[in-house]
C-alpha positions, 0 to 999 in steps of 0.5 A, a space after each residue: 533284097 530290097 530293106 523294108 522300114 520297120 517301126 517300133 515304139 519303144 519304153 526303156 528302163 533308162 534315159 534315151 541319150 545323145 549317146 545313143 541317138 549317135 550309135 544308133 545313126 552308125 550303126 551298132 556292133 555286133 560282136 557276137 555276131 561280128 556284124 554292125 547294123 544297118 543305121 538306124 532312126 530314133 524319134 524321142 517321145 519322151 526321156 525313156 519313150 521312144 519310136 526307132 526305125 530299122 531296116 532289119 529284122 535280125 533277132 531282138 535287135 531292138 532289144 540288143 542294139 539298146 542293149 549295146 549302149 547301156 540301157 534296157 528295153 521294158 516295153 516294144 511294139 511294132 507300129 508299123 512294116 513298110 505300108 502296113 499300119 497297125 489298124 488301132 481299132 482292132 482288138 487283141 486276138 482279131 485281124 483285118 485283109 491287109 489291101 494289095 497295096 501293103 501287101 506290094 509295100 514288103 514284098 520281095 
């Protein structure tokens, strides 16, 4: 399977630490599933805000990764997936057709 980048804007309950950056870059061990996530990237935006890029799509993965480093996600918003970026002009409930290039960016 191809690894499609998924980018999220995250707000946390506590400051995002250097330790969190390190552990995300290594991949987080999920004991219950007996697996390690693929390495993820944190781009720090503010003390409690970041843009997180993951390459998998496990159940509540971003929330679970922050929980594993002792933090809590208070807000989570997907900004993009592959070549598809959220259109900031769309209101809740609105949609637009994807371009052929956008579809190709997430097709297996």
